[in-house]
C-alpha positions in Angstrom: -71.0 18.5 198.2 -72.5 21.4 200.0 -73.3 19.2 202.9 -69.7 18.0 203.1 -68.5 21.6 203.0 -71.0 22.4 205.9 -69.7 19.5 207.9 -66.1 20.5 207.3 -66.8 24.1 208.4 -68.9 22.9 211.4 -66.0 20.7 212.7 -63.5 23.6 212.1 -65.7 26.1 214.0 -66.5 23.8 216.9 -62.8 23.0 217.3 -61.8 26.7 217.2 -64.6 27.7 219.7 -63.3 25.1 222.2 -59.7 26.4 221.8 -60.7 30.1 222.0 -63.5 30.1 224.6 -62.9 26.8 226.4 -66.4 25.5 225.8 -68.1 22.8 223.7 -71.2 23.7 221.7 -74.2 21.8 223.0 -76.6 23.3 220.5 -76.3 22.8 216.8 -75.8 25.9 214.7 -77.2 26.1 211.2 -75.9 27.0 207.8 -78.4 28.5 205.3 -78.4 29.2 201.6 -79.2 32.9 201.3 -82.2 33.8 199.2 -80.0 36.1 197.1 -76.4 35.3 196.3 -75.3 38.9 197.0 -75.6 37.9 200.6 -73.2 35.1 200.2 -73.0 31.5 199.1 -73.5 30.2 202.6 -74.7 31.9 205.7 -73.8 30.8 209.3 -75.9 31.4 212.4 -73.3 30.2 215.0 -73.2 33.6 216.7 -76.8 33.3 217.7 -76.3 30.2 219.9 -73.5 31.6 222.1 -74.7 35.0 223.6 -76.0 33.5 226.9 -72.8 31.4 227.4 -70.3 34.2 226.4 -72.3 37.1 227.7 -71.7 38.9 224.5 -73.9 40.3 221.7 -74.2 38.1 218.5 -72.6 40.8 216.4 -69.5 40.9 218.5 -69.3 37.1 218.6 -69.7 37.0 214.8 -66.8 39.4 214.3 -64.6 37.2 216.6 -65.6 33.9 215.0 -65.5 35.0 211.4 -61.7 34.6 211.3 -62.1 30.9 211.9 -63.5 30.4 208.4 -60.3 31.7 206.7 -58.6 28.4 207.3 -60.9 26.8 204.8 -59.3 27.3 201.4 -62.7 27.3 199.6 -63.8 30.5 201.4 -62.8 33.6 199.4 -64.5 36.4 201.4 -66.4 36.8 204.7 -68.9 39.5 205.6 -70.9 40.1 208.8 -74.5 41.1 208.1 -77.5 42.1 210.3 -77.1 41.3 214.0 -74.6 38.5 213.6 -75.0 36.5 210.4 -71.7 35.4 209.0 -71.9 35.4 205.2 -69.4 33.2 203.3 -68.4 33.6 199.7 -66.8 30.7 197.9 -63.7 30.8 195.7 -65.7 30.1 192.6 -63.0 28.4 190.6 -62.1 26.1 193.5 -65.8 25.3 194.2 -66.5 24.4 190.5 -63.4 22.3 190.3 -64.1 20.5 193.6 -67.8 19.9 192.7 -66.9 18.5 189.2 -64.3 16.3 190.7 -66.8 14.9 193.2 -69.4 14.7 190.5 -67.3 12.4 188.4 -66.0 10.2 191.2 -67.7 6.8 191.7 -69.2 7.0 195.1 -69.9 4.0 197.3 -72.6 3.9 199.9 -73.2 1.6 202.8 -76.2 -0.5 202.2 -79.0 0.3 204.7 -82.0 -1.8 205.4 -84.8 -1.8 202.8 -87.4 0.9 202.8 -91.0 0.1 201.9 -93.2 2.8 200.3 -96.9 1.9 200.2 -99.0 4.2 198.1 -102.0 4.6 195.8 -104.2 1.9 197.6 -107.3 2.5 195.6 -110.4 0.6 196.7 -111.0 -2.0 194.0 -114.6 -0.9 193.5 -114.4 1.7 190.8 -112.2 3.8 188.5 -109.4 5.9 190.0 -110.1 9.6 190.5 -107.8 12.7 190.6 -107.3 12.4 194.4 -105.7 9.0 193.8 -103.4 10.7 191.3 -102.1 13.0 194.0 -101.4 10.0 196.3 -99.6 8.1 193.5 -97.5 11.1 192.3 -96.4 11.8 195.9 -95.6 8.1 196.6 -93.8 7.6 193.3 -91.7 10.8 193.7 -90.9 9.8 197.3 -89.6 6.5 195.9 -87.6 8.1 193.2 -85.9 10.5 195.6 -85.1 7.7 198.1 -83.5 5.6 195.2 -81.6 8.7 194.1 -80.1 8.8 197.6 -79.1 5.1 197.1 -81.8 3.6 199.3 -83.1 0.2 198.6 -86.8 0.8 198.1 -89.8 -1.6 197.6 -93.0 -0.1 196.3 -96.2 -1.8 197.5 -99.9 -1.1 196.6 -102.4 -2.5 199.0 -105.5 -4.0 197.4 -108.4 -4.0 199.9 -110.3 -6.9 198.2 -112.4 -7.7 201.3 -113.5 -4.2 202.3 -116.8 -2.4 202.5 -116.4 -0.5 199.2 -115.9 -3.7 197.2 -118.8 -5.3 199.1 -121.1 -2.4 198.1 -120.4 -2.9 194.4 -121.1 -6.6 194.8 -124.4 -5.7 196.5 -125.2 -3.5 193.5 -124.6 -6.3 191.0 -126.6 -8.8 192.9 -129.5 -6.6 194.2 -129.8 -3.7 191.7 -128.5 -5.0 188.4 -129.5 -8.6 189.1 -126.3 -9.8 187.4 -124.3 -12.9 188.2 -120.6 -13.4 187.4 -121.1 -14.6 183.8 -123.3 -11.6 183.1 -120.8 -9.2 184.6 -118.2 -10.6 182.3 -120.2 -9.6 179.3 -120.4 -5.9 180.2 -119.0 -4.0 177.2 -118.3 -0.7 179.0 -115.0 -0.3 180.9 -115.7 -2.2 184.1 -114.1 0.4 186.3 -116.3 3.1 184.8 -119.4 0.9 185.1 -118.7 0.3 188.7 -118.2 4.0 189.3 -121.8 4.6 188.4 -123.1 1.4 190.2 -121.4 2.5 193.4 -123.4 5.7 193.5 -126.6 3.8 192.8 -125.9 1.4 195.7 -125.6 4.2 198.2 -128.9 5.7 197.1 -130.5 2.2 197.4 -129.2 2.0 201.0 -130.9 5.3 201.8 -134.2 4.1 200.5 -134.6 1.4 203.1 -132.5 0.8 206.3 -132.8 -3.0 205.8 -131.0 -2.7 202.4 -127.8 -1.9 204.2 -127.9 -5.3 205.9 -127.0 -6.8 202.5 -123.5 -5.1 202.8 -122.7 -7.1 205.9 -124.0 -10.3 204.5 -121.7 -9.8 201.4 -118.8 -8.7 203.6 -119.0 -11.9 205.6 -119.3 -14.1 202.4 -116.2 -12.4 200.9 -114.1 -13.0 204.1 -115.2 -16.6 204.3 -114.4 -17.3 200.6 -115.2 -20.3 198.4 -118.7 -19.1 197.4 -120.4 -17.4 194.5 -120.3 -14.0 196.2 -116.6 -14.1 197.0 -115.8 -15.4 193.4 -117.7 -12.4 192.0 -115.8 -10.0 194.3 -112.5 -11.6 193.3 -113.3 -11.0 189.6 -114.2 -7.4 190.2 -111.2 -6.7 192.4 -108.8 -8.3 189.9 -110.1 -6.2 187.0 -110.1 -3.0 189.0 -106.5 -3.6 190.0 -105.6 -4.1 186.3 -107.4 -0.9 185.4 -105.7 1.1 188.1 -102.3 -0.2 187.0 -103.0 1.0 183.5 -104.2 4.4 184.7 -101.1 5.0 186.8 -98.7 3.7 184.2 -99.9 6.5 181.9 -98.1 8.8 184.4 -94.9 6.7 184.7 -96.0 5.2 188.0 -95.1 1.6 188.7 -95.2 -0.9 191.6 -93.2 -3.9 192.7 -95.9 -5.7 194.7 -99.6 -5.8 195.1 -100.6 -7.1 198.5 -104.1 -8.4 198.8 -106.1 -8.1 202.0 -107.8 -11.5 201.3 -104.4 -13.1 201.5 -103.7 -11.5 204.8 -106.9 -13.1 206.1 -106.4 -16.5 204.5 -102.8 -16.8 205.6 -103.9 -15.9 209.2 -101.6 -12.9 209.5 -104.2 -11.4 211.8 -104.5 -14.5 214.0 -100.7 -14.3 214.6 -100.8 -10.6 215.4 -104.0 -11.1 217.5 -102.3 -13.7 219.7 -99.4 -11.4 220.4 -101.7 -8.5 221.2 -103.7 -10.7 223.7 -100.5 -11.9 225.3 -99.3 -8.3 225.8 -102.8 -7.4 227.1 -103.0 -4.8 224.4 -106.6 -5.8 223.6 -109.6 -6.9 225.6 -113.0 -8.5 224.9 -115.9 -6.2 225.7 -118.8 -7.9 227.5 -121.3 -5.0 227.9 -122.3 -1.7 226.4 -122.6 -0.8 222.8 -119.3 -2.6 222.0 -120.4 -5.8 223.6 -118.9 -8.8 221.8 -116.1 -6.8 220.2 -112.4 -7.0 220.7 -111.2 -3.5 221.7 -107.7 -1.8 221.8 -107.9 0.7 224.7 -106.0 3.9 223.8 -107.2 6.4 226.4 -103.7 6.4 228.0 -102.2 7.7 224.8 -101.9 11.5 225.1 -102.4 11.9 221.3 -105.7 9.9 221.4 -107.0 10.5 224.9 -109.0 13.6 224.1 -111.1 11.8 221.5 -114.7 11.1 222.4 -114.0 7.4 221.8 -110.3 6.7 222.1 -110.7 2.9 222.2 -110.7 1.2 218.8 -112.7 -1.9 217.7 -110.4 -4.4 216.0 -112.9 -7.3 215.8 -116.6 -6.7 215.4 -119.2 -8.7 217.3 -120.0 -10.7 214.2 -116.3 -11.8 214.0 -115.4 -9.7 211.0 -112.2 -7.5 211.2 -112.1 -3.8 211.0 -109.7 -2.1 208.5 -107.2 -1.2 211.2 -106.9 -4.8 212.5 -105.8 -6.0 209.1 -103.5 -3.0 208.7 -101.8 -3.8 212.0 -101.1 -7.3 210.8 -99.9 -5.9 207.5 -97.5 -3.4 209.1 -96.0 -6.2 211.3 -95.4 -8.2 208.2 -93.7 -5.3 206.4 -91.1 -5.1 209.2 -90.6 -8.9 209.2 -92.2 -9.3 212.6 -94.6 -12.1 211.7 -93.8 -15.8 211.5 -96.1 -16.2 208.5 -95.4 -14.9 205.0 -97.0 -14.5 201.6 -96.4 -16.6 198.5 -96.0 -14.7 195.3 -97.0 -14.8 191.6 -96.5 -12.4 188.7 -99.7 -10.5 188.1 -98.7 -8.1 185.3 -95.8 -7.0 183.0 -95.2 -3.4 182.1 -94.2 -2.7 178.4 -90.5 -2.7 179.3 -90.9 -6.2 180.8 -90.8 -5.2 184.4 -93.0 -7.5 186.4 -95.6 -6.6 189.0 -95.8 -9.3 191.6 -98.8 -9.9 193.8 -99.3 -11.8 197.0 -101.1 -15.2 196.9 -101.9 -18.0 199.2 -100.7 -20.8 196.8 -98.0 -22.9 198.4 -96.0 -22.9 195.2 -93.0 -20.6 195.9 -91.3 -19.2 192.8 -87.5 -19.1 193.1 -87.3 -15.9 191.0 -89.6 -13.9 193.3 -87.8 -11.1 195.1 -87.6 -11.2 198.9 -90.4 -8.9 199.8 -91.1 -7.3 203.2 -88.6 -7.3 206.1 -88.0 -3.5 206.0 -86.2 -1.2 208.3 -88.5 1.7 207.6 -92.0 2.1 206.1 -93.7 5.1 204.5 -97.5 4.8 204.3 -98.7 7.4 201.8 -102.3 8.0 202.9 -104.3 11.2 203.2 -104.6 13.1 206.4 -108.0 11.7 207.2 -106.3 8.5 208.0 -104.0 10.0 210.7 -106.0 8.5 213.6 -105.8 5.0 212.1 -102.1 5.4 211.3 -101.4 6.4 214.9 -103.2 3.3 216.1 -101.1 1.1 213.9 -97.9 2.7 215.3 -99.2 2.5 218.8 -99.9 -1.2 218.4 -96.3 -1.8 217.5 -95.3 0.0 220.7 -97.6 -2.1 222.7 -96.0 -5.2 221.3 -92.6 -3.9 222.3 -91.4 -2.9 218.8 -90.5 0.7 219.7 -87.9 1.2 216.9 -90.3 -0.1 214.3 -93.1 2.2 215.6 -90.7 5.2 215.2 -89.9 4.0 211.7 -93.6 3.8 210.7 -93.9 7.1 208.8 -97.3 8.4 207.9 -96.7 10.5 204.8 -99.9 12.4 205.2 -101.3 14.8 202.6 -104.5 16.9 202.3 -107.3 15.8 200.0 -108.0 17.0 196.5 -111.3 18.9 196.3 -113.0 20.5 193.3 -113.7 24.1 192.5 -117.3 25.1 191.7 -116.2 26.0 188.2 -114.7 22.6 187.6 -117.9 20.9 188.8 -120.0 22.9 186.4 -117.6 22.2 183.5 -117.9 18.4 184.3 -121.6 18.5 184.9 -121.2 17.2 188.4 -123.9 17.5 191.1 -123.3 20.5 193.4 -126.6 20.9 195.3 -126.3 22.6 198.7 -122.6 23.5 198.2 -122.8 27.1 196.9 -121.8 28.4 200.3 -118.6 26.3 200.4 -115.2 27.4 199.2 -114.7 24.1 197.4 -116.5 20.8 196.9 -115.2 17.6 198.3 -115.2 14.5 196.1 -117.6 11.8 197.0 -117.9 8.4 195.3 -121.3 7.8 197.1 -122.7 11.0 195.6 -121.0 10.7 192.2 -118.9 13.8 192.7 -115.4 13.3 191.3 -113.3 13.4 188.2 -112.1 10.1 186.9 -108.3 9.9 186.5 -108.4 8.6 182.9 -110.9 11.3 181.9 -108.5 13.9 183.4 -105.5 12.5 181.6 -107.4 12.3 178.4 -108.4 16.0 178.7 -104.8 17.1 179.3 -103.6 15.0 176.3 -106.3 16.5 174.1 -105.3 20.0 175.2 -101.6 19.2 174.5 -102.4 17.7 171.1 -104.3 20.7 170.0 -101.6 23.0 171.2 -98.9 21.1 169.3 -101.0 21.3 166.1 -101.5 25.0 166.6 -97.7 25.5 166.8 -96.7 23.0 164.1 -99.5 22.1 161.7 -97.1 19.9 159.6 -96.1 17.6 162.4 -96.9 13.9 161.9 -100.0 12.7 163.7 -98.2 9.9 165.5 -95.4 12.3 166.7 -98.0 14.7 167.9 -99.8 12.1 169.9 -96.6 10.8 171.4 -95.4 14.3 172.4 -98.9 15.2 173.8 -98.7 12.2 176.1 -95.3 13.3 177.4 -96.6 16.8 177.9 -99.7 15.7 179.7 -97.7 13.5 182.1 -95.5 16.5 182.9 -98.4 18.8 183.4 -100.2 16.5 185.7 -97.3 15.4 187.8 -96.0 18.9 188.4 -99.5 20.1 189.2 -99.8 17.5 191.9 -96.4 18.2 193.4 -96.0 21.9 193.4 -98.5 22.5 196.2 -97.6 21.7 199.8 -98.9 18.4 200.9 -100.4 20.0 204.0 -102.7 22.2 201.8 -106.0 21.1 200.3 -105.5 21.0 196.5 -108.5 22.7 195.1 -108.6 21.3 191.6 -109.4 23.6 188.8 -109.5 22.2 185.3 -108.5 25.5 183.6 -105.6 25.9 186.0 -104.5 22.3 185.4 -104.7 22.7 181.6 -102.6 25.9 181.7 -99.2 25.4 180.1 -97.8 28.8 180.9 -95.9 29.8 184.1 -95.0 27.3 186.7 -96.0 24.1 184.9 -94.5 20.8 183.9 -94.6 21.7 180.1 -92.5 24.8 180.9 -89.9 22.6 182.6 -89.9 20.3 179.5 -89.5 23.2 177.2 -86.5 24.4 179.2 -84.8 21.0 178.8 -85.5 20.9 175.1 -84.0 24.4 174.8 -80.8 23.3 176.5 -80.6 20.4 174.2 -81.1 22.6 171.2 -78.3 24.9 172.2 -75.9 22.0 172.4 -77.1 20.6 169.1 -76.5 24.0 167.4 -73.1 24.0 169.0 -72.3 20.7 167.4 -73.8 21.7 164.1 -71.2 24.5 164.0 -68.5 21.8 164.2 -67.7 22.4 167.9 -67.2 19.6 170.4 -69.4 19.9 173.5 -67.0 19.7 176.5 -67.7 16.5 178.5 -68.6 16.8 182.2 -65.3 15.1 183.3 -63.2 17.8 181.7 -63.7 21.3 183.0 -62.5 23.8 180.4 -59.9 26.4 181.3 -61.3 29.8 182.2 -59.4 33.0 183.3 -59.4 33.3 187.1 -60.4 37.0 187.0 -63.4 36.3 184.8 -65.1 34.3 187.6 -65.7 37.6 189.5 -66.9 39.9 186.7 -70.5 41.2 186.9 -71.4 39.2 183.7 -70.4 36.0 185.3 -72.9 36.4 188.2 -75.8 34.6 186.4 -73.5 31.7 185.3 -72.3 31.3 188.9 -75.8 31.4 190.2 -76.9 28.8 187.7 -74.1 26.5 188.5 -74.6 26.7 192.2 -78.3 26.0 191.9 -77.5 23.0 189.7 -75.1 21.7 192.3 -77.8 21.8 195.0 -80.0 18.9 193.7 -78.7 16.4 196.2 -79.1 18.8 199.1 -82.6 19.8 198.1 -83.5 16.1 197.7 -82.3 15.4 201.3 -84.1 18.5 202.6 -87.4 17.4 200.9 -87.2 14.0 202.5 -86.2 15.3 205.9 -89.2 17.6 205.8 -91.5 15.1 204.0 -92.3 18.1 201.7 -91.8 17.2 198.0 -93.0 20.6 196.8 -89.6 21.9 197.9 -87.9 19.8 195.3 -90.5 20.7 192.6 -90.0 24.4 193.4 -86.3 24.1 193.1 -86.6 22.6 189.6 -88.8 25.5 188.6 -86.2 28.0 190.0 -83.5 26.1 188.0 -85.6 26.5 184.8 -86.0 30.2 185.4 -82.3 30.7 186.0 -81.4 28.8 182.9 -83.9 30.8 180.8 -82.4 34.0 182.1 -79.0 32.7 181.0 -80.4 31.8 177.6 -81.7 35.3 177.0 -78.6 37.1 178.3 -75.6 34.9 177.4 -74.5 33.9 174.0 -72.9 30.5 173.8 -71.9 29.9 170.2 -70.6 33.3 169.0 -67.9 33.8 171.6 -64.1 33.4 171.7 -63.1 29.8 172.0 -62.3 29.8 175.8 -65.5 31.5 176.8 -67.5 29.5 174.2 -66.3 26.1 175.6 -66.9 27.1 179.2 -70.4 28.3 178.5 -71.2 25.1 176.6 -69.9 23.1 179.5 -72.3 25.0 181.8 -75.2 24.3 179.5 -74.2 20.6 179.4 -73.9 20.5 183.1 -77.3 22.2 183.5 -78.8 19.7 181.1 -77.5 16.7 183.0 -78.6 18.0 186.4 -81.9 19.4 185.2 -82.9 16.2 183.4 -81.9 14.2 186.5 -84.1 16.4 188.6 -87.0 16.0 186.1 -86.7 12.2 186.2 -86.9 12.3 190.0 -90.4 13.8 189.8 -91.4 11.5 186.9 -91.4 14.1 184.1 -90.4 12.7 180.7 -88.3 14.8 178.3 -89.5 15.2 174.7 -86.9 15.5 171.9 -88.9 18.4 170.6 -91.9 20.6 171.5 
């Protein structure tokens, strides 16, 4: 509703400026939410965009313009602050009434074209690690916010089942462990954990003899060709890794609609279709000399963003005929936008406990009528860490070269910084840290075996949660304690991954992650449980909690007493969830939304400690119970948008 108020006020002010000064504003002016409500409920900066035109100081302009706002009935008071800020104070009763009315109205939205969010994308060669959790939490929260804003969203997880990392594990099984497919199937250890260790061994084996690395390319070629023992082994590993990763992420309430397999992109000749178009547009050329001889190259030196690189041109097809990662990604991005004449077939790969299916691509010409219509999006978010920025720019540039300018603009790289490890965490986990003492943090490396497995991390948080529950309530049933500990662990992890700006390296510290005090997911859960307990006690006293479609009566004068300030502040912040969601998406900064939830929790807990609900006269009691009920609804909605479950007790 705030956005609607801003739009109404903007139109009003623009009209009045034209009438008074005979000009039309060319530059947009901004409304802001003051950091402290004593400076107003809304602050306007219009006076700062007019001085050059009107040849007047902002302060003088603000005094002249402030009278325009009196025509909006919602504005109760206007103050000029600083050098020209116009601070607006709402009529509180009218604001609450208007918001509750809009809140309860069934709203209709114009259907926009589908949005695809691609995230997680773990190489199917080993167990997921905590860096993958950050990716998945960002991607899942992005999806939830988009759906909250009534966007049609399809969640995809790309399985690179023909890539170098998978090839390395296959090399390890064949050349180090000397295992064939049947022997791999008998491994008793979790396969994703087994492969985690094997992957490290393979890279040491490569370092022992330069000829060993040639095995990687032999295996890569065999995987791409298919229909051989090596590709069958690779398929088995990739499929089991995908299942393990689905299980890991589901522990954190993260789900997917479609798994797209790189092998299907190759077999269904997506690349050939894209390659033909690129050659027709002369966007690629065949190199006949130099170190890139025999390769197909995309020249990018004319692109100002890439021209300063030492090698701006990008290999798409190697001299041995195999494709680079970016070549397959170009074809995949074209398919996402519905720009290829070819398409996948689909099959159900997995069902979540609630029955929701996870589909995956396949090459089998046996279309299933119940399969959703995947792909053909109007916008695509690729959630990939910042190290992939160069490749993501190449993908977008390839769309431009093919004439798909709009799709290139709607190819959004949701970049984020990596997760690194603190020295203390490495020591606690007995991870190798040689030659890293002079560094602020330690980057994770699968090749060196430096990293924390996602499941180990989740297990550790659950164990900490379980112990904490038993400390506070020794009589709790074991099953209940385990259930609540899983919910608390999910909240702790998801909030930890969201509260830091995506543009900052997340230096993971186990002690910090296990902390349940302060700005944490469990603190948010406890706040929700507290609100629910207030309402339960209210009902236990025989009172009826006022429903959200029926605002209780409250004396007009009481809205402006000093003791009402915290209630007003709490209500206003609860009413901003939609606005903050939009702002977070506009800035691609989900920490803004996470921080707002924390602020909401703080404001409610202040209310809890300073405002009685039950032992009040009827009119005040009902109004305060209504505020608690409204907070509970808005707060729980916000928690669901960042994937935090709500326990019934803590």
